[in-house]
C-alpha positions in Angstrom: 92.7 123.9 105.4 90.1 121.5 104.6 88.0 120.2 107.5 88.9 116.7 106.5 92.6 117.4 106.8 91.9 119.0 110.2 90.2 115.8 111.4 92.7 113.4 110.0 95.5 115.3 111.7 93.7 115.3 115.0 93.3 111.5 114.8 96.9 111.1 113.8 97.8 113.3 116.9 96.1 111.2 119.5 96.8 107.7 117.8 100.3 108.0 116.4 102.2 111.2 116.8 101.0 114.1 118.4 101.9 116.0 121.8 99.4 119.0 121.6 96.4 117.9 123.7 97.8 115.3 126.2 101.4 115.7 125.6 101.6 112.2 124.4 99.8 109.5 122.1 99.0 106.0 121.8 102.2 105.0 119.9 104.3 106.7 122.5 102.6 105.1 125.4 102.5 101.7 124.1 105.7 101.2 121.9 108.4 99.4 123.8 105.7 98.6 126.6 106.5 95.0 128.0 103.3 92.7 127.4 103.6 91.8 131.2 103.1 95.4 132.1 100.3 95.9 129.6 98.3 92.8 130.9 98.9 93.7 134.6 95.7 94.7 136.3 95.6 97.5 138.9 92.7 97.0 141.3 89.6 96.7 139.4 90.6 98.7 136.6 90.9 97.6 132.8 94.5 96.7 131.7 96.4 98.9 129.5 96.2 96.0 126.8 92.2 95.8 127.2 92.2 99.6 126.7 94.3 99.6 123.7 92.4 97.0 122.2 89.2 98.6 122.9 90.1 101.8 121.2 91.6 99.7 118.1 88.1 97.8 117.9 86.7 101.2 117.3 89.4 102.4 114.8 89.2 99.1 112.9 85.3 99.2 112.9 85.2 102.8 111.6 87.9 102.0 109.0 85.8 99.0 107.8 83.0 101.5 107.1 85.0 103.8 105.2 86.4 101.1 103.2 82.8 100.3 102.0 82.2 97.5 104.6 79.3 97.2 107.1 79.3 98.6 110.6 79.9 95.5 112.6 81.1 96.9 115.6 78.8 96.7 119.0 79.4 98.6 122.2 78.5 95.2 124.2 81.6 93.3 122.5 84.2 96.3 122.7 85.9 94.8 125.8 85.9 91.2 124.7 89.2 89.9 123.8 91.2 87.0 124.3 94.1 87.2 126.9 97.3 88.9 125.5 99.7 85.9 126.1 103.0 86.8 124.9 105.3 89.6 123.9 104.9 88.5 120.2 101.0 88.7 120.5 101.4 92.2 121.9 103.8 93.4 119.4 101.7 91.9 116.6 98.7 93.5 117.9 100.4 97.0 118.0 101.6 96.6 114.3 98.0 96.1 113.4 96.8 99.1 115.6 99.3 101.4 113.9 98.5 100.1 110.4 94.9 100.2 110.9 95.2 103.7 112.4 97.2 105.0 109.5 94.7 103.6 107.1 91.8 105.2 108.7 93.6 108.5 108.8 94.3 108.3 105.3 90.6 107.6 104.5 89.4 110.4 106.7 91.8 112.7 104.6 90.2 111.6 101.4 86.9 112.2 102.2 85.1 115.1 100.6 83.8 117.9 102.6 80.3 116.9 101.4 80.7 113.3 102.8 81.6 114.8 106.2 78.1 115.9 106.8 76.3 112.7 105.2 74.9 110.1 107.7 77.2 107.6 108.9 75.8 104.4 107.7 72.4 105.3 109.4 70.8 108.7 110.3 70.6 107.5 113.9 74.6 107.4 114.2 74.8 111.1 113.0 77.3 112.2 110.3 80.9 111.2 109.4 82.1 114.3 111.0 80.3 113.5 114.2 81.7 109.8 114.3 85.1 111.0 113.6 85.0 113.6 116.4 83.5 111.0 118.7 86.4 108.5 118.0 89.0 111.4 118.6 87.3 112.2 122.1 86.9 108.5 122.9 90.5 107.9 122.2 91.8 110.8 124.4 89.5 109.6 127.2 91.1 106.1 127.1 94.7 107.3 126.5 94.2 109.3 130.0 93.5 106.2 131.5 96.5 104.2 129.9 98.9 106.9 131.0 97.6 107.0 134.5 97.8 103.1 134.8 101.1 102.9 133.3 102.4 105.5 135.8 101.0 103.4 138.7 102.7 100.1 137.2 106.1 101.7 136.5 106.4 103.8 139.7 
């Protein structure tokens, strides 16, 4: 199996349908979750909605580069989102999250093995492979937070 397929599958596992590492994924955790639960804050923790939007921010930003666009995402803005004000807004966001995730997974799968080791936008950001791996690790980190916050809210 090509490295690009392996990375695409790992990304798909954490975002859409995997159970291997965390025994869950974003789609399982967030689908059918009421927006009021998603936007409820526990102590000083980020809400589930903010964490999901944060991960989507990076998925969408990396996808944009893979589609030939520029790298427009910045860490300093990665938690800046307008309040989630309704179930419709939450459902619309989730639909976009799943669509952008599927598109990025397809784009990763289409990369050549050579492209994996080329600089991602600029040499200072490392290779495409490093950025895909980083995105996967970052997604798992926040998936753990989402899972714990959800358990705290639905106990």
